[in-house]
C-alpha positions as CSV (number, residue, x, y, z in Angstrom):
1,M,3.0,-15.2,-16.2
2,A,-0.3,-13.7,-15.0
3,R,-3.7,-14.6,-16.5
4,A,-5.8,-12.0,-17.8
5,S,-9.2,-11.4,-16.1
6,G,-12.2,-12.5,-18.2
7,G,-9.9,-14.1,-20.9
8,G,-7.9,-17.3,-20.7
9,T,-4.8,-16.0,-22.1
10,L,-1.5,-15.5,-20.2
11,V,-0.2,-12.0,-20.0
12,G,3.6,-11.7,-20.2
13,P,5.7,-10.1,-17.5
14,W,6.7,-7.2,-19.7
15,A,3.3,-6.6,-21.4
16,P,2.6,-3.3,-19.5
17,L,5.7,-1.7,-21.1
18,A,3.6,-1.8,-24.3
19,H,1.8,1.2,-23.0
20,P,3.8,4.3,-23.8
21,L,2.8,6.1,-20.6
22,F,3.6,3.3,-18.4
23,R,6.9,2.8,-20.1
24,Y,8.1,6.3,-19.7
25,L,7.0,6.6,-16.1
26,W,8.6,3.4,-15.4
27,L,12.1,4.5,-16.8
28,A,11.8,7.6,-14.7
29,S,10.9,5.8,-11.6
30,L,13.9,3.6,-12.2
31,G,16.2,6.7,-12.3
32,S,14.5,8.2,-9.1
33,N,14.8,4.9,-7.4
34,V,18.6,4.7,-8.1
35,G,18.8,8.4,-6.6
36,T,17.0,7.2,-3.6
37,W,19.5,4.4,-3.1
38,L,22.4,6.7,-3.6
39,Q,20.8,8.8,-0.8
40,N,20.3,5.7,1.5
41,V,23.8,4.4,1.1
42,A,25.4,7.8,1.7
43,A,23.2,8.7,4.6
44,G,23.8,5.3,6.4
45,W,27.4,5.4,5.9
46,E,27.8,9.1,6.9
47,M,26.0,8.2,10.2
48,T,28.7,5.7,11.0
49,N,31.3,8.4,10.5
50,L,29.3,10.7,12.7
51,S,28.3,8.4,15.5
52,P,29.4,4.7,16.2
53,S,26.0,4.0,17.9
54,P,24.1,1.2,16.3
55,L,20.9,2.8,17.4
56,L,21.7,6.2,15.5
57,V,22.7,4.1,12.5
58,A,19.3,2.3,12.7
59,L,17.4,5.6,13.2
60,V,18.5,6.7,9.6
61,Q,16.3,3.8,8.3
62,V,13.5,4.9,10.7
63,A,13.8,8.5,9.7
64,V,13.0,7.3,6.1
65,T,10.2,5.2,6.9
66,A,8.4,6.8,9.9
67,P,6.8,9.6,7.7
68,G,5.3,6.8,5.6
69,F,3.5,5.6,8.6
70,A,2.5,8.9,10.1
71,L,1.4,10.5,6.8
72,A,0.1,7.7,4.8
73,L,-3.5,8.2,5.4
74,V,-3.3,11.8,4.8
75,A,-1.4,11.3,1.5
76,G,-3.9,8.7,0.5
77,A,-7.0,10.8,1.0
78,L,-5.4,13.7,-0.9
79,A,-4.6,11.3,-3.8
80,D,-8.2,10.2,-4.0
81,I,-9.8,13.6,-3.9
82,M,-7.1,15.7,-5.7
83,D,-5.2,15.6,-9.0
84,R,-2.6,13.0,-8.4
85,R,-0.4,14.4,-11.2
86,A,-0.3,17.8,-9.2
87,I,0.6,16.0,-6.0
88,L,3.5,14.0,-7.8
89,I,4.8,17.2,-9.3
90,G,4.8,19.2,-6.1
91,A,6.5,16.3,-4.3
92,Q,9.3,16.1,-6.9
93,I,10.0,19.9,-6.5
94,G,10.2,19.5,-2.7
95,G,12.4,16.5,-3.0
96,A,14.9,18.3,-5.1
97,I,15.2,21.2,-2.7
98,I,15.7,19.0,0.3
99,A,18.3,16.9,-1.4
100,G,20.0,20.1,-2.6
101,V,20.2,21.4,1.0
102,L,21.5,18.2,2.2
103,A,24.4,18.2,-0.4
104,L,25.2,21.9,0.3
105,V,25.3,21.2,4.1
106,T,27.5,18.1,3.7
107,A,29.9,19.8,1.2
108,S,30.4,22.8,3.6
109,G,31.3,20.4,6.4
110,Q,28.3,21.4,8.7
111,L,26.5,18.0,8.7
112,S,25.8,16.7,12.2
113,A,23.8,13.6,13.2
114,P,20.7,15.6,14.1
115,V,20.8,17.4,10.8
116,L,21.2,14.3,8.8
117,L,18.2,12.7,10.6
118,L,16.2,15.7,10.1
119,L,16.8,16.2,6.4
120,T,16.4,12.4,5.9
121,F,13.0,12.6,7.7
122,L,12.0,15.4,5.3
123,L,13.0,13.2,2.4
124,G,10.8,10.6,4.1
125,V,7.9,13.0,4.1
126,Q,8.4,13.6,0.4
127,S,8.3,9.9,-0.4
128,A,5.2,9.4,1.9
129,M,3.3,12.0,-0.3
130,V,4.3,10.3,-3.4
131,V,3.8,6.6,-2.8
132,P,-0.1,6.5,-2.7
133,A,-0.6,8.8,-5.6
134,W,1.9,6.8,-7.6
135,T,0.8,3.3,-6.9
136,A,-3.0,4.2,-7.3
137,N,-2.3,5.4,-10.9
138,I,-0.9,1.9,-11.9
139,A,-4.6,0.7,-12.0
140,D,-5.5,3.7,-14.1
141,I,-2.7,3.2,-16.7
142,V,-3.0,-0.5,-17.5
143,P,-5.8,-2.9,-18.0
144,R,-6.8,-4.9,-14.8
145,G,-5.6,-8.1,-16.4
146,Q,-2.1,-6.6,-16.6
147,L,-2.2,-5.3,-13.0
148,A,0.0,-8.2,-11.4
149,P,2.8,-7.8,-14.1
150,A,2.7,-4.0,-13.7
151,V,3.0,-4.2,-10.0
152,A,5.8,-6.7,-10.4
153,L,7.6,-4.4,-12.9
154,G,7.4,-1.8,-10.2
155,A,9.3,-4.1,-7.9
156,V,11.7,-4.8,-10.6
157,S,12.5,-1.0,-11.1
158,F,12.8,-0.7,-7.2
159,N,15.1,-3.7,-7.0
160,L,17.1,-3.1,-10.2
161,S,17.9,0.2,-8.7
162,R,18.9,-1.5,-5.5
163,A,21.5,-3.5,-7.6
164,I,22.7,-0.4,-9.4
165,G,22.4,2.3,-6.7
166,P,24.4,0.9,-3.9
167,A,27.2,-0.2,-6.3
168,L,27.4,3.2,-7.6
169,G,26.9,4.8,-4.1
170,G,29.9,2.7,-2.9
171,A,32.1,3.8,-5.8
172,I,31.2,7.4,-5.1
173,L,31.8,7.1,-1.3
174,T,35.3,5.4,-2.2
175,F,36.5,8.1,-4.5
176,A,34.3,11.2,-3.7
177,D,32.5,13.0,-0.8
178,S,28.9,11.8,0.1
179,S,27.6,15.3,-0.9
180,F,28.1,14.1,-4.6
181,A,25.5,11.3,-3.9
182,F,23.1,13.5,-2.2
183,A,23.4,16.0,-5.3
184,L,22.7,13.2,-7.7
185,N,19.6,12.2,-5.8
186,G,18.4,15.8,-6.2
187,L,19.0,15.5,-10.0
188,S,16.8,12.3,-10.1
189,F,14.0,14.4,-8.8
190,V,14.4,16.8,-11.6
191,V,14.4,14.1,-14.3
192,M,11.2,12.7,-12.9
193,L,9.6,16.1,-12.8
194,A,10.4,16.6,-16.6
195,V,8.6,13.3,-17.3
196,L,5.6,14.2,-15.2
197,A,5.3,17.7,-16.8
198,R,4.8,15.9,-20.2
199,W,2.0,13.7,-18.8
200,K,-1.3,15.2,-19.6
201,R,-3.5,13.2,-17.4
202,V,-7.3,13.6,-18.1
203,R,-9.3,13.4,-14.7
204,P,-12.8,11.7,-15.1
205,E,-15.5,14.2,-14.6
206,P,-17.2,13.2,-11.2
207,K,-20.9,12.9,-11.0
208,L,-21.0,14.1,-7.5
209,A,-19.1,16.8,-5.5
210,P,-15.7,15.3,-4.3
211,E,-15.4,14.1,-0.8
212,G,-14.2,16.4,2.0
213,F,-10.7,15.7,3.4
214,V,-11.9,14.4,6.8
215,S,-14.6,12.4,5.3
216,A,-12.3,10.8,2.8
217,M,-9.9,9.6,5.7
218,K,-12.9,8.3,7.6
219,S,-14.2,6.2,4.7
220,G,-10.7,4.9,4.1
221,L,-10.5,3.8,7.7
222,R,-13.9,2.3,7.5
223,F,-13.2,0.4,4.3
224,T,-10.2,-1.2,6.1
225,R,-12.1,-2.0,9.3
226,E,-14.9,-3.7,7.4
227,E,-12.9,-5.6,4.7
228,P,-11.4,-8.9,6.1
229,A,-9.4,-9.6,2.9
230,F,-7.6,-6.2,3.2
231,Q,-7.0,-6.9,6.9
232,S,-5.1,-10.1,6.1
233,V,-2.8,-8.2,3.7
234,L,-2.0,-5.7,6.6
235,I,-1.4,-8.4,9.1
236,R,0.9,-10.3,6.8
237,C,2.8,-7.2,5.9
238,A,3.4,-6.1,9.4
239,A,4.4,-9.7,10.6
240,F,7.0,-9.8,7.7
241,S,8.3,-6.4,7.8
242,I,9.3,-6.2,11.6
243,P,11.8,-9.0,11.5
244,A,12.9,-8.3,7.9
245,S,13.7,-4.8,8.9
246,A,16.7,-6.1,10.8
247,V,18.6,-6.6,7.6
248,F,18.1,-3.2,6.3
249,S,18.4,-1.1,9.5
250,L,21.7,-2.9,10.7
251,A,23.3,-3.4,7.3
252,P,25.8,-0.5,7.8
253,V,26.8,-1.9,11.1
254,I,26.9,-5.7,9.8
255,A,29.2,-4.4,6.9
256,R,31.5,-2.5,9.2
257,G,32.0,-5.5,11.4
258,S,32.6,-7.8,8.5
259,T,36.0,-8.9,7.0
260,F,35.5,-6.3,4.3
261,P,34.7,-3.2,6.4
262,G,34.7,-0.3,4.1
263,P,31.9,1.7,2.4
264,Y,32.3,-0.4,-0.8
265,G,31.7,-3.6,1.2
266,Y,28.5,-2.0,2.6
267,A,27.4,-1.1,-0.9
268,L,28.2,-4.6,-2.2
269,L,25.8,-6.2,0.3
270,L,23.0,-3.8,-0.6
271,T,23.7,-4.6,-4.2
272,A,23.6,-8.4,-3.4
273,I,20.1,-7.7,-2.1
274,G,19.0,-6.0,-5.2
275,V,20.4,-8.7,-7.5
276,G,18.6,-11.4,-5.6
277,A,15.4,-9.3,-5.9
278,V,15.9,-8.8,-9.7
279,A,16.5,-12.5,-10.2
280,G,13.4,-13.2,-8.1
281,A,11.4,-10.9,-10.3
282,F,12.2,-12.9,-13.5
283,Y,11.4,-16.3,-11.9
284,L,8.4,-15.2,-9.8
285,P,5.8,-15.1,-12.6
286,H,6.6,-18.6,-13.5
287,F,6.4,-19.8,-9.8
288,R,3.1,-18.0,-9.3
289,A,1.6,-19.7,-12.4
290,R,1.9,-23.1,-10.4
291,R,1.6,-21.8,-6.7
292,S,-0.5,-19.5,-4.7
293,H,0.4,-16.2,-3.3
294,D,0.2,-17.7,0.1
295,A,2.9,-20.2,-0.9
296,V,5.0,-17.4,-2.2
297,L,4.7,-15.6,1.2
298,A,5.8,-18.8,3.1
299,I,8.9,-19.5,1.0
300,S,9.9,-15.8,0.9
301,G,9.8,-15.8,4.8
302,V,12.1,-18.8,4.9
303,L,14.7,-17.2,2.5
304,F,14.7,-14.1,4.6
305,A,15.1,-16.1,7.8
306,L,18.2,-17.9,6.2
307,T,19.8,-14.5,5.4
308,L,19.3,-13.3,9.0
309,G,20.7,-16.7,10.3
310,V,24.0,-16.3,8.3
311,A,24.4,-12.8,9.5
312,A,24.1,-14.1,13.0
313,L,26.6,-16.9,12.7
314,T,29.4,-15.3,10.6
315,R,31.2,-12.0,10.0
316,E,32.9,-13.5,6.8
317,F,32.1,-11.1,4.0
318,A,31.8,-13.8,1.3
319,W,29.1,-15.6,3.1
320,L,27.3,-12.5,3.9
321,A,27.4,-11.5,0.2
322,L,26.1,-15.0,-0.8
323,A,23.2,-14.9,1.7
324,M,21.9,-11.4,0.8
325,P,20.4,-12.3,-2.5
326,L,18.1,-14.6,-0.5
327,A,16.9,-11.6,1.4
328,G,16.3,-9.7,-1.8
329,A,14.2,-12.5,-3.4
330,G,12.2,-12.9,-0.2
331,W,11.6,-9.3,0.0
332,L,10.4,-8.9,-3.4
333,G,8.2,-12.1,-3.3
334,T,6.4,-11.0,-0.2
335,L,5.8,-7.3,-0.9
336,S,4.9,-7.9,-4.7
337,S,2.4,-10.4,-3.7
338,L,0.9,-8.2,-0.8
339,Q,0.7,-5.2,-3.0
340,I,-1.0,-7.1,-5.9
341,A,-3.6,-8.3,-3.3
342,A,-4.0,-4.7,-2.0
343,Q,-4.5,-3.3,-5.6
344,A,-7.0,-6.1,-6.5
345,I,-9.1,-6.0,-3.2
346,A,-9.5,-2.2,-3.1
347,P,-12.1,-0.6,-5.3
348,G,-11.3,2.5,-7.4
349,W,-13.1,4.9,-5.0
350,V,-10.8,4.1,-2.2
351,R,-7.8,2.7,-3.8
352,A,-5.3,5.4,-3.0
353,R,-6.4,5.4,0.6
354,S,-6.3,1.7,0.9
355,L,-2.8,1.4,-0.6
356,A,-1.7,4.4,1.8
357,I,-2.9,2.3,4.8
358,Y,-1.0,-0.7,3.3
359,F,2.2,1.4,3.1
360,M,1.6,3.0,6.4
361,T,1.6,-0.6,7.8
362,L,4.8,-1.3,5.9
363,N,6.6,1.8,6.9
364,G,5.3,1.7,10.6
365,A,6.5,-2.0,10.9
366,V,9.9,-1.2,9.3
367,A,10.3,1.9,11.7
368,V,9.3,-0.2,14.8
369,G,11.5,-3.0,13.7
370,G,14.5,-0.8,13.0
371,T,14.2,0.8,16.4
372,L,13.7,-2.6,18.0
373,W,16.7,-4.3,16.4
374,G,18.9,-1.2,16.9
375,T,18.1,-1.2,20.6
376,V,18.7,-4.9,21.0
377,A,22.0,-4.5,19.0
378,T,23.2,-1.6,21.3
379,H,22.4,-3.4,24.5
380,T,23.6,-7.0,23.4
381,S,25.3,-7.4,20.0
382,V,24.4,-7.2,16.3
383,Q,24.6,-11.0,16.0
384,T,22.0,-11.4,18.8
385,A,19.6,-9.0,17.3
386,V,19.6,-10.6,13.8
387,A,19.3,-14.1,15.4
388,F,16.2,-13.0,17.4
389,A,14.8,-11.5,14.1
390,A,15.2,-14.8,12.3
391,A,13.5,-16.7,15.0
392,V,10.5,-14.2,15.0
393,M,10.4,-14.6,11.1
394,L,10.3,-18.5,11.2
395,I,7.9,-18.6,14.1
396,G,5.4,-16.3,12.2
397,I,5.2,-18.5,9.0
398,P,2.9,-21.2,10.3
399,L,1.0,-18.8,12.7
400,L,0.1,-16.5,9.8
401,A,-1.1,-19.3,7.4
402,R,-4.7,-18.6,8.4
403,Y,-4.6,-15.1,6.9
404,R,-4.9,-16.1,3.3
405,L,-4.7,-13.7,0.5
406,G,-8.3,-13.9,-1.1
407,F,-8.9,-11.7,-4.2
408,T,-10.1,-12.1,-7.8
409,D,-9.3,-10.3,-11.1
410,E,-13.0,-9.6,-11.9
411,P,-13.4,-5.9,-13.2
412,E,-15.4,-3.4,-11.2
413,A,-19.0,-2.6,-12.0
414,V,-19.3,0.8,-13.9
415,A,-23.1,1.2,-14.3
416,T,-25.5,-0.6,-12.0
417,G,-28.8,0.8,-12.9
418,E,-29.7,0.9,-9.2
419,E,-28.9,4.5,-8.5
420,P,-31.8,6.2,-6.6
421,A,-34.0,8.6,-8.6
422,P,-33.1,12.3,-8.0
423,V,-34.9,14.1,-5.3
424,D,-34.1,17.7,-6.3
425,D,-35.2,19.5,-3.2
426,V,-33.2,17.4,-0.6
427,P,-29.9,19.3,0.1
428,H,-26.7,17.1,-0.5
429,D,-25.7,18.0,3.2
430,A,-29.1,16.9,4.7
431,G,-28.5,14.1,7.3
432,P,-28.2,11.8,8.8
433,V,-30.2,9.7,6.3
434,L,-32.0,6.6,7.6
435,V,-32.7,4.0,5.0
436,Q,-35.3,1.3,5.7
437,I,-35.8,-1.7,3.4
438,E,-38.7,-4.2,4.0
439,Y,-38.3,-7.8,2.9
440,V,-40.9,-10.5,2.8
441,V,-38.9,-13.8,3.2
442,L,-39.8,-17.1,1.9
443,P,-40.9,-19.4,4.9
444,H,-38.2,-22.0,4.2
445,A,-35.4,-19.6,3.6
446,R,-35.1,-17.7,7.0
447,E,-31.8,-19.1,8.0
448,Q,-30.2,-18.6,4.7
449,F,-31.6,-15.1,4.6
450,I,-30.0,-14.3,8.0
451,A,-26.6,-15.4,6.8
452,E,-26.9,-13.4,3.6
453,M,-28.0,-10.2,5.5
454,Q,-24.9,-10.5,7.8
455,E,-22.7,-10.2,4.8
456,L,-24.8,-7.5,3.3
457,G,-24.4,-5.6,6.5
458,R,-20.7,-5.7,6.4
459,L,-20.8,-4.5,2.9
460,R,-23.1,-1.6,3.7
461,R,-20.8,-0.6,6.5
462,R,-17.8,-0.8,4.3
463,D,-19.3,1.4,1.7
464,G,-20.7,4.1,4.0
465,A,-23.2,3.1,6.6
466,Y,-22.2,3.9,10.2
467,T,-25.0,1.9,11.8
468,W,-26.7,-1.2,10.5
469,E,-29.3,-3.6,11.7
470,C,-31.8,-6.1,10.4
471,C,-34.9,-7.1,12.4
472,F,-37.9,-9.6,12.1
473,D,-41.4,-8.4,12.7
474,I,-42.6,-10.1,15.9
475,R,-46.2,-10.2,14.6
476,D,-45.2,-11.3,11.0
477,R,-42.3,-13.6,11.2
478,Q,-41.8,-13.5,7.3
479,C,-41.3,-9.7,7.4
480,A,-37.8,-8.5,8.0
481,V,-36.6,-4.8,8.0
482,E,-33.1,-3.8,7.2
483,A,-32.1,-0.3,8.6
484,F,-28.9,1.6,8.3
485,Q,-27.8,5.1,8.7
486,I,-25.6,7.2,6.4
487,E,-23.9,10.6,7.2
488,S,-25.7,12.6,4.6
489,W,-27.8,12.4,1.4
490,L,-24.7,13.1,-0.7
491,E,-22.9,10.3,1.0
492,H,-25.9,8.1,0.3
493,L,-25.6,8.9,-3.3
494,R,-22.0,7.9,-3.2
495,T,-22.8,4.6,-1.8
496,H,-24.5,3.7,-5.0
497,E,-21.4,4.7,-7.1
498,R,-19.3,2.4,-4.7
499,M,-21.6,-0.7,-5.3
500,G,-19.3,-3.3,-6.9
501,P,-19.8,-7.0,-7.8
502,P,-19.7,-8.4,-4.1
503,I,-22.7,-6.4,-2.9
504,H,-24.7,-7.1,-6.2
505,R,-24.1,-10.7,-5.8
506,V,-25.4,-10.6,-2.3
507,L,-28.4,-8.5,-3.2
508,E,-29.2,-11.0,-5.9
509,R,-29.2,-13.8,-3.5
510,V,-31.2,-11.9,-0.9
511,R,-34.0,-11.1,-3.4
512,A,-34.1,-14.7,-4.6
513,L,-35.1,-15.6,-1.0
514,C,-38.1,-13.2,-1.0
515,T,-41.6,-13.5,-2.3
516,E,-41.6,-10.0,-3.6
517,A,-39.4,-7.1,-4.5
518,P,-38.0,-5.3,-1.5
519,R,-39.5,-1.9,-0.5
520,A,-37.3,1.1,0.5
521,R,-37.9,4.3,2.5
522,Y,-35.5,7.0,2.8
523,L,-35.9,9.3,5.9
524,V,-33.9,12.5,6.7
525,S,-33.2,13.4,10.4
526,I,-35.3,16.3,11.9
527,H,-32.1,18.0,12.8
528,A,-31.5,18.5,9.0
529,G,-34.2,21.2,9.0
530,A,-37.8,21.3,7.6
531,L,-37.9,19.8,4.2
532,D,-40.9,20.0,1.8
533,L,-40.4,16.5,0.4
534,L,-41.8,15.5,-2.9
535,P,-43.6,12.2,-3.1
536,Q,-41.1,9.3,-3.3
537,P,-40.2,8.7,-7.0
538,K,-40.9,5.2,-8.4
539,G,-37.7,3.1,-8.8
540,L,-36.0,4.3,-5.7
541,D,-34.0,1.3,-5.1
542,A,-31.9,-0.2,-2.4
């Protein structure tokens, strides 16, 4: 169970379903995920009929995930500055059209390997546009204390569909044409569209003008670059996903080379992965109550390596079917822990962009891994490829231990009282803006002040400053000046909206090391044009 923030009570794993909106969206996503697995099973098996090449079979998985890498930041920026509901509705319409075209082409007998890869790629584009908007909405729908179980329920939906979808897909491929599976996937988009149409999302009224598209992407990248805790999430994600992708990208070839070499055997292996993930989802909250997220990552890596080892050692279908649930539990444990961390670390103003970068890393790693293992299998054997992947997974577990997942469940600050007083005759686009803040440091606190200012500088850069420096006066060694530049006056105003608990704590510690309150000056570049500035208002704070 998850512990609610600020309370002491335990939140049950099903608590988010008490919210009607979350419940309806969760059920709709379950149906959509089942349709996605029907698509994946049918596309992977259809490619084995069109071409025997392991590389082409692996490229089906690459076609699904590569758009999530290439378009993630674009999709995340749009999800932060546009109406997420409108993005989701448009994406469902696009997905229904693409799936319908794929079904018609297959039914008419015109499907070829390039066409299959192209339409699969377009469905990957549709998914890439959906994921940041969808995942960022979770934190808006449920209380922060229920974030962990809500993310886990999302993983349950995905993996329950992994258990249902492949089994249903295998039955369809056994008794019908793959075009039927593609058509059902198209229908799942229509069902999701109907639920989204009934959702009346109320967007909060922004105090400031929305960020521009390019500025939004730049600020998302800046946050990722300046937030070490989020970088640890990305490193752990990539290091796990590259070797893990061997199972998903080579599953059709593994199934065809097993002692049960039919489409239903392939579907049963995927179903076994889903069953393991669903079982892991029920046990994981109890395990997390006793162990850290880092322990979950280590054990999940071992489970996945065991699956890869079995696939390398035997072609016996029974052993493969017994090993695949371990991969499902390992996949769920790793990715749910990483996504919970990503959701908790990223503040609201950059959440969709941060999650997009997380999914970009995930999809990029899966695409790279799928291409890598497909190439190795083509030039050696499937067994050699999965054995190599197992070794990479095991070696990475101790090497990655230093990238710990550090985050808290503390709520974000909503009203700081530290916004600068309005200066009406400064245009919002005036800039760059130079902020200078003068501190008079206590004589005995110089070293501690320097350490705190280093952390403050990182947070300033994370929230919008593109240069930052702090200097001591050579004549008055107690006088220090912090100086940082921001793109525009509007961007400076935004930095005050972005100030959360971490920077407030640092500012409080810095002020405690000073003999008087810091004094701030705000200067606009001469390239911004001639400004008839008013006298500086009182209360203009850092």
